[in-house]
MARRONU-162564 format. One line per 8 residues: number of its first residue (from 1); for each residue x, y, z of C-alpha. Coordinates in nm, 4 decimals, padded with zeros to 6 digits. Layout:
<lozas>
NUM = X Y Z; ...
</lozas>
This chain:
<lozas>
1 = 00.7141 -00.4709 -01.0437; 00.9168 -01.0696 -01.6063; 00.9186 -01.3539 -01.5255; 00.7871 -01.3336 -01.2114; 00.9199 -01.3093 -00.8861; 00.9470 -01.5583 -00.6191; 00.7725 -01.3895 -00.3376; 00.9845 -01.4469 -00.0339
9 = 00.8779 -01.1505 00.1474; 00.8647 -00.8928 00.3756; 00.9633 -00.8233 00.7170; 00.6981 -00.5696 00.7505; 00.4939 -00.4539 01.0343; 00.2291 -00.2066 01.1109; 00.0820 00.0503 00.8796; -00.1389 00.3335 00.8767
17 = -00.3927 00.5264 00.7131; -00.5409 00.8256 00.8497; -00.8725 00.8356 01.0111; -01.0005 01.1253 01.2029; -01.1131 01.1575 01.5572; -01.4074 00.9291 01.5085; -01.1942 00.6418 01.3911; -01.2996 00.2891 01.4710
25 = -01.1967 00.1789 01.8098; -01.2526 00.5231 01.9516; -01.4717 00.5897 02.2491; -01.7946 00.6102 02.0537; -01.7427 00.2984 01.8528; -01.9657 00.0099 01.9317; -01.9839 -00.3302 01.7763; -02.2865 -00.5466 01.7985
33 = -02.1064 -00.8416 01.6516; -01.8603 -01.0913 01.7851; -01.4950 -01.0806 01.6944; -01.4452 -01.4383 01.7976; -01.3177 -01.6636 01.5194; -01.5759 -01.8953 01.3792; -01.5594 -02.2401 01.5322; -01.7764 -02.4551 01.3044
41 = -01.6886 -02.3655 00.9493; -01.8769 -02.4665 00.6386; -01.6579 -02.4431 00.3278; -01.9335 -02.5789 00.1025; -02.0550 -02.2389 -00.0122; -02.3234 -02.3867 -00.2365; -02.4962 -02.5273 00.0705; -02.5327 -02.1886 00.2429
49 = -02.8620 -02.0946 00.0781; -02.9302 -01.7595 -00.0861; -02.6846 -01.4993 00.0350; -02.6128 -01.1389 -00.0594; -02.2702 -01.0178 00.0491; -02.2103 -00.6444 00.0714; -01.8443 -00.5814 -00.0105; -01.6622 -00.2491 00.0226
57 = -01.3365 -00.2172 -00.1692; -01.1116 00.0459 -00.3225; -01.0372 -00.1321 -00.6521; -01.1417 00.1607 -00.8710; -00.8537 00.2100 -01.1134; -00.8506 00.0407 -01.4514; -00.6648 -00.2841 -01.3883; -00.7845 -00.3091 -01.0303
65 = -01.1465 -00.2592 -01.1316; -01.1147 -00.5048 -01.4195; -00.9758 -00.7868 -01.2089; -01.2395 -00.7378 -00.9406; -01.5279 -00.7337 -01.1859; -01.3926 -01.0454 -01.3549; -01.3483 -01.2323 -01.0286; -01.6924 -01.1359 -00.8978
73 = -01.8499 -01.2582 -01.2201; -01.6698 -01.5898 -01.1926; -01.7520 -01.6211 -00.8214; -02.1225 -01.5677 -00.8807; -02.1121 -01.8196 -01.1651; -01.9469 -02.0795 -00.9429; -02.1772 -02.0005 -00.6506; -02.5094 -01.8862 -00.8045
81 = -02.6664 -01.8781 -00.4586; -02.4325 -01.5939 -00.3515; -02.4639 -01.2438 -00.4927; -02.2077 -00.9706 -00.4433; -02.3334 -00.6177 -00.3744; -02.0207 -00.4181 -00.4350; -01.9511 -00.0667 -00.3037; -01.6304 00.0602 -00.4598
89 = -01.4666 00.3838 -00.3501; -01.1309 00.5477 -00.3975; -00.8633 00.4871 -00.1365; -00.9262 00.8230 00.0262; -01.3047 00.8025 00.0128; -01.3019 00.4519 00.1571; -01.0833 00.5692 00.4439; -01.3212 00.8532 00.5219
97 = -01.6445 00.6547 00.5081; -01.5621 00.3027 00.6199; -01.5910 00.3687 00.9939; -01.9426 00.5034 00.9628; -02.0385 00.2095 00.7465; -01.8983 -00.0349 01.0013; -02.1071 00.1232 01.2781; -02.4262 00.1353 01.0750
105 = -02.7213 -00.1008 01.0860; -02.6386 -00.2263 00.7378; -02.2667 -00.2750 00.7856; -02.0740 -00.4422 00.5037; -01.9985 -00.8112 00.5255; -01.6517 -00.7781 00.3723; -01.4291 -00.4697 00.3750; -01.0911 -00.3827 00.2348
113 = -00.9155 -00.2330 00.5352; -00.5726 -00.0775 00.5480; -00.3538 -00.2932 00.7703; -00.2445 00.0115 00.9658; -00.2852 00.0653 01.3356; -00.5137 00.3568 01.2490; -00.7586 00.1398 01.0577; -00.7340 -00.2383 01.0842
121 = -00.5832 -00.2086 01.4308; -00.8778 -00.0033 01.5503; -01.1266 -00.2387 01.3854; -00.9618 -00.5279 01.5712; -00.9677 -00.3400 01.9005; -01.3341 -00.2521 01.8533; -01.4101 -00.6139 01.7584; -01.5545 -00.4994 01.4278
129 = -01.3710 -00.7591 01.2192; -01.3241 -01.1260 01.2964; -01.0159 -01.3403 01.3303; -00.9574 -01.5488 01.0186; -00.7405 -01.8099 01.1874; -00.9915 -02.0912 01.1596; -01.0724 -02.0020 00.8010; -00.6996 -02.0005 00.7244
137 = -00.6772 -02.3573 00.8500; -00.9920 -02.4665 00.6682; -00.8881 -02.3160 00.3330; -00.5118 -02.3657 00.3590; -00.4266 -01.9954 00.3612; -00.1225 -02.0681 00.5756; 00.0255 -02.2343 00.2672; -00.1079 -01.9725 00.0246
145 = 00.0490 -01.6776 00.2058; 00.3983 -01.6655 00.3497; 00.4560 -01.5869 00.7151; 00.5676 -01.2392 00.6203; 00.2540 -01.1723 00.4191; 00.0301 -01.2938 00.6975; 00.2226 -01.0954 00.9555; 00.1247 -00.7597 00.8083
153 = -00.2429 -00.8429 00.8578; -00.2005 -00.9952 01.2042; -00.2742 -00.8439 01.5419; -00.3184 -00.9555 01.8972; -00.6922 -00.9613 01.9826; -00.6541 -00.6370 02.1790; -00.4595 -00.4816 01.8892; -00.1664 -00.3854 02.1087
161 = 00.0680 -00.6039 01.9035; 00.0949 -00.5661 01.5282; 00.2840 -00.8083 01.3082; 00.1963 -01.1261 01.4938; -00.1046 -01.2846 01.6597; -00.4262 -01.3674 01.4778; -00.4941 -01.3157 01.1084; -00.7530 -01.0461 01.0293
169 = -00.7203 -00.9978 00.6536; -00.5937 -01.1496 00.3281; -00.4442 -00.9468 00.0404; -00.4563 -00.9916 -00.3357; -00.1579 -00.7919 -00.4519; 00.1977 -00.7111 -00.3614; 00.3313 -00.3597 -00.3988; 00.6477 -00.1538 -00.3853
177 = 00.7145 00.2157 -00.4352; 00.9681 00.2830 -00.7090; 01.0559 00.5159 -00.9939; 00.8549 00.5284 -01.3164; 01.0212 00.7095 -01.6035; 00.9237 00.8254 -01.9495; 01.1740 00.6388 -02.1680; 01.0969 00.8536 -02.4723
185 = 01.1746 01.1703 -02.2802; 01.4979 01.0255 -02.1418; 01.6087 00.9425 -02.4942; 01.5182 01.2884 -02.6187; 01.7070 01.4465 -02.3285; 02.0096 01.2224 -02.3783; 01.9752 01.0699 -02.0335; 02.0237 00.7052 -01.9472
193 = 01.8029 00.5459 -01.6835; 01.9839 00.6298 -01.3583; 02.1475 00.3454 -01.1699; 02.2948 00.5505 -00.8863; 02.1584 00.8331 -00.6752; 02.4201 01.0657 -00.8251; 02.2921 00.9802 -01.1728; 01.9345 01.0403 -01.0557
201 = 02.0327 01.3838 -00.9186; 02.2008 01.4684 -01.2498; 01.9034 01.3468 -01.4522; 01.6642 01.5694 -01.2563; 01.8916 01.8693 -01.3047; 01.9238 01.8025 -01.6773; 01.5493 01.7676 -01.7194; 01.4946 02.0976 -01.5369
209 = 01.7557 02.2772 -01.7468; 01.5804 02.1670 -02.0658; 01.2375 02.2883 -01.9628; 01.0832 01.9623 -01.8480; 00.9054 01.8930 -01.5183; 01.1652 01.6580 -01.3689; 00.9387 01.4820 -01.1173; 00.5616 01.4449 -01.1441
217 = 00.4073 01.4801 -00.7983; 00.0674 01.5705 -00.6543; 00.0308 01.6059 -00.2783; -00.3174 01.7418 -00.2142; -00.4020 01.4334 -00.0059; -00.0741 01.4686 00.1887; -00.0028 01.0934 00.2064; 00.1813 01.0883 -00.1297
225 = 00.4651 01.2860 00.0302; 00.5297 01.0032 00.2763; 00.5871 00.7629 -00.0136; 00.8421 00.9912 -00.1793; 01.0108 01.0670 00.1511; 01.0223 00.6947 00.2324; 01.2107 00.6343 -00.0913; 01.4583 00.9126 -00.0156
233 = 01.4979 00.7887 00.3405; 01.6276 00.4597 00.2026; 01.9116 00.6522 00.0381; 02.0550 00.7648 00.3701; 01.9110 00.5568 00.6553; 01.9711 00.1842 00.7058; 01.6834 -00.0592 00.6855; 01.6907 -00.1611 01.0508
241 = 01.6534 00.1962 01.1706; 01.3663 00.2628 00.9281; 01.1842 -00.0551 01.0310; 01.2101 00.0367 01.3967; 01.0411 00.3670 01.3213; 00.7905 00.2315 01.0709; 00.6690 -00.0507 01.2939; 00.6325 00.1765 01.5930
249 = 00.8928 -00.0132 01.7940; 01.0753 00.1652 02.0722; 01.4365 00.2727 02.0336; 01.4119 00.4564 01.7014; 01.5503 00.8030 01.6298; 01.3611 01.0293 01.3933; 01.6111 01.3107 01.4486; 01.9190 01.1176 01.3345
257 = 02.1678 01.2696 01.0926; 02.0601 01.0255 00.8224; 01.6936 01.1214 00.8527; 01.7949 01.4863 00.8475; 01.9729 01.4251 00.5159; 01.6592 01.2617 00.3762; 01.4316 01.5436 00.4893; 01.6721 01.8024 00.3515
265 = 01.6923 01.6192 00.0198; 01.3115 01.6103 -00.0022; 01.2879 01.9826 00.0678; 01.5542 02.0474 -00.1969; 01.3413 01.8814 -00.4636; 01.0811 02.1507 -00.4021; 01.3190 02.4461 -00.3693; 01.4975 02.3497 -00.6922
273 = 01.1672 02.3544 -00.8775; 01.1715 01.9879 -00.9682; 00.7960 01.9509 -00.9061; 00.5282 02.1198 -01.1135; 00.3895 02.4457 -00.9777; 00.1095 02.3993 -00.7280; 00.2095 02.0425 -00.6434; 00.0794 02.0681 -00.2848
281 = -00.2638 02.1536 -00.4240; -00.2677 01.8958 -00.7012; -00.4277 01.5589 -00.6396; -00.2384 01.2305 -00.6583; -00.4433 01.0959 -00.9474; -00.4277 01.4118 -01.1608; -00.0494 01.4141 -01.1131; 00.0126 01.0636 -01.2416
289 = -00.2442 01.1127 -01.5142; -00.0539 01.4221 -01.6256; 00.2652 01.2134 -01.6271; 00.0921 00.9587 -01.8491; 00.0141 01.2406 -02.0943; 00.3698 01.3725 -02.1069; 00.4083 01.6082 -01.8100; 00.7075 01.4885 -01.6099
297 = 01.0142 01.2788 -01.6757; 01.0055 01.0738 -01.3554; 00.7257 00.9688 -01.1193; 00.7849 00.8166 -00.7750; 00.4823 00.5989 -00.7057; 00.3667 00.2499 -00.6229; 00.3170 -00.0489 -00.8460; -00.0610 -00.0083 -00.8178
305 = -00.0357 00.2337 -01.1110; 00.1163 -00.0318 -01.3375; -00.1932 -00.1228 -01.5372; -00.3127 00.2332 -01.5906; 00.0265 00.3681 -01.6929; 00.0913 00.0772 -01.9281; -00.2471 00.1314 -02.0927; -00.1861 00.5034 -02.1350
313 = 00.1820 00.5004 -02.2331; 00.2636 00.1580 -02.3737; 00.6351 00.0857 -02.3949; 00.7211 00.4497 -02.3267; 00.6863 00.3979 -01.9524; 00.9340 00.1934 -01.7531; 00.9801 00.1165 -01.3833; 01.2856 00.0696 -01.1682
321 = 01.3692 00.0349 -00.8035; 01.5513 00.3273 -00.6464; 01.9297 00.3048 -00.6595; 02.0999 00.1218 -00.3752; 02.1936 00.3431 -00.0800; 02.5269 00.5143 -00.0960; 02.7629 00.2627 00.0616; 02.5114 -00.0203 00.0255
329 = 02.4228 -00.2693 -00.2432; 02.0547 -00.3468 -00.1843; 01.7823 -00.1021 -00.2936; 01.5445 -00.0043 -00.0159; 01.1875 00.1081 -00.0751; 00.8483 00.1175 00.0990; 00.6177 -00.1656 00.0076; 00.4316 -00.4721 00.1195
337 = 00.0836 -00.5839 00.0237; -00.2249 -00.4166 -00.1058; -00.5106 -00.3523 00.1347; -00.6272 -00.6862 00.2777; -00.9882 -00.8022 00.2758; -01.1525 -00.8667 00.6143; -01.4823 -01.0102 00.7369; -01.6843 -00.7840 00.9633
345 = -01.8319 -00.9019 01.2896; -02.1756 -00.8027 01.1574; -02.1556 -01.0355 00.8590; -02.4708 -01.2488 00.8660; -02.3088 -01.5307 00.6674; -01.9376 -01.5218 00.7532; -01.8829 -01.8591 00.5858; -02.0023 -01.7116 00.2559
353 = -01.7735 -01.4142 00.3120; -01.4817 -01.6491 00.3723; -01.5610 -01.8362 00.0506; -01.5412 -01.5005 -00.1308; -01.2040 -01.4196 00.0272; -01.0764 -01.7639 -00.0666; -01.1908 -01.7232 -00.4270; -01.0419 -01.3783 -00.4893
361 = -00.7038 -01.4845 -00.3479; -00.6915 -01.8280 -00.5107; -00.4196 -01.9390 -00.7566; -00.6732 -01.8889 -01.0370; -00.7340 -01.5346 -00.9151; -00.3600 -01.4652 -00.9207; -00.3593 -01.5463 -01.2941; -00.6435 -01.2990 -01.3535
369 = -00.4651 -01.0352 -01.1489; -00.1584 -01.0805 -01.3682; -00.3572 -01.0657 -01.6929; -00.5206 -00.7407 -01.5850; -00.1937 -00.5678 -01.5062; -00.1736 -00.6226 -01.1321; 00.1074 -00.7683 -00.9215; -00.0174 -01.0910 -00.7579
377 = 00.0851 -01.1354 -00.3975; 00.1209 -01.5147 -00.4274; 00.1932 -01.7591 -00.7097; 00.3929 -01.4760 -00.8612; 00.6730 -01.6928 -00.9923; 00.4190 -01.8963 -01.1913; 00.2833 -01.5971 -01.3832; 00.3945 -01.4418 -01.7105
385 = 00.4070 -01.0633 -01.7105; 00.1718 -00.9261 -01.9783; 00.3812 -00.6344 -02.1056; 00.7086 -00.4488 -02.0767; 00.6131 -00.2391 -01.7764; 00.4764 -00.5411 -01.5947; 00.8066 -00.7158 -01.6640; 00.9896 -00.4287 -01.4950
393 = 00.7490 -00.4351 -01.2037; 00.7562 -00.8107 -01.1497; 01.1376 -00.8173 -01.1670; 01.1663 -00.5261 -00.9261; 00.9319 -00.6811 -00.6739; 01.1094 -01.0146 -00.7013; 01.4439 -00.8504 -00.6416; 01.3513 -00.6339 -00.3483
401 = 01.1444 -00.8968 -00.1704; 01.4152 -01.1587 -00.2152; 01.6845 -00.9174 -00.0973; 01.4778 -00.8091 00.2025; 01.4764 -00.4497 00.0874; 01.1097 -00.3766 00.1487; 01.0443 -00.1193 00.4173; 00.7262 -00.0448 00.6130
409 = 00.5209 00.2549 00.5151; 00.6051 00.5259 00.7641; 00.2426 00.6010 00.8474; 00.2130 00.2494 00.9896; 00.4087 00.3527 01.2973; 00.1382 00.4913 01.5228; -00.2390 00.5430 01.5098; -00.1806 00.9129 01.4439
417 = 00.1304 00.9076 01.2264; -00.0693 00.9191 00.9025; -00.2023 01.2648 00.9873; 00.1209 01.3749 01.1481; 00.3609 01.2856 00.8693; 00.1277 01.4075 00.5973; 00.0918 01.7530 00.7494; 00.4580 01.7750 00.8502
425 = 00.5923 01.6898 00.5062; 00.3471 01.9189 00.3321; 00.4723 02.1995 00.5558; 00.8331 02.1081 00.4803; 00.7752 02.1231 00.1062; 00.5861 02.4511 00.1369; 00.8792 02.6067 00.3231; 00.6759 02.6515 00.6415
433 = 00.8998 02.4270 00.8534; 01.2670 02.3378 00.8494; 01.3898 01.9838 00.8078; 01.4847 01.9807 01.1765; 01.1421 02.1035 01.2890; 00.9705 01.8521 01.0621; 01.1618 01.5619 01.2133; 01.0935 01.6941 01.5638
441 = 00.7219 01.6772 01.4883; 00.7531 01.3166 01.3719; 00.9672 01.2272 01.6730; 00.7085 01.3678 01.9136; 00.4275 01.1579 01.7631; 00.6471 00.8471 01.7657; 00.7735 00.8976 02.1199; 00.4275 00.9591 02.2621
449 = 00.3142 00.6255 02.1174; 00.6177 00.4153 02.2063; 00.6321 00.5549 02.5607; 00.2928 00.4009 02.6495
</lozas>
């Protein structure tokens, strides 16, 4: 994720998180609000009277929590008539509880919703969040966020189209999945930071032979496997083919030879013992926390861990993009934006909610995000990375976004792909399904969606 990147950005599309059968937009979902964009907008937040905004977010980790607390304090100081009642939950807990909260009598005013078809898409379809188009015009968000950034939070009003249409959320951070490594361990092992996939393979084998856990990985929640697989997929499969699959567009082929190579390579990491024992039962957070304490040489994870890893490991932790594909020259990796903030249709003072969204995504907010170890989604080139790891992260994000190497998260593809790919890859790693059978499962989910 040093000198910061010029955020050109992404040709991303639809994404997904996993909600269960009672996900928003399902048959039992009802919205008492209106999803119509506000017509008469008041951007003078001080004139709105006393307001309490209930905000649900997932900014719980160190740097994420710090930036949010700082921004809320500054917002309430600037607008003393508006108080923020914050409900902060982990990514997984927010995913599990947000739908119920949205349907309740005391629904939040602002929520951080995954841009996926399975979450934001269903909120749009159920008219539980409002279009931000008029607020974007009033506050100048069209200039603040590039077309590509806005596209990954845009849907048609019926949610059938993802990637264009009306704006339903605004993000704070950019993100990309890459490779963290323990520089002290590499030095001790006599390994240089790998620049090719062959060097990465050799480094893992060397680490294993010398008694180290080559790759820190916890997959209890199942979704972490999709991030690692997405990185490996970029080694063998070209970007166009991955984007077709990841955006849920018709014409893709999950069972291609290149995807089979990626699935086989992922399975091999497990069969060669490159993960710690019990990885499928270890949580995502405990795994990276163990890495920060010296268990593991490499860690494939997103830039959202930057602040916490830098705090725990100092200059011992570094970050790099995956090597360029064999036969290619541009690294490919999953990434995009952090979860965008949206205004619910039950918000009693949507103008106050919009003022909050404007404040936490402002140029001033981007500076605070940088200072607290986060990767700002805009104004990035104007920031100065605070430490060595941040320098790596900012440079990596600049490179991959400029080179158009960012790929959609694979669970974005369909409303059910989050569950499907998580279970399928966990089975692959546990030896319960072959690479071919795993890809067949993914192809079935994808084809059932694209055939509609």
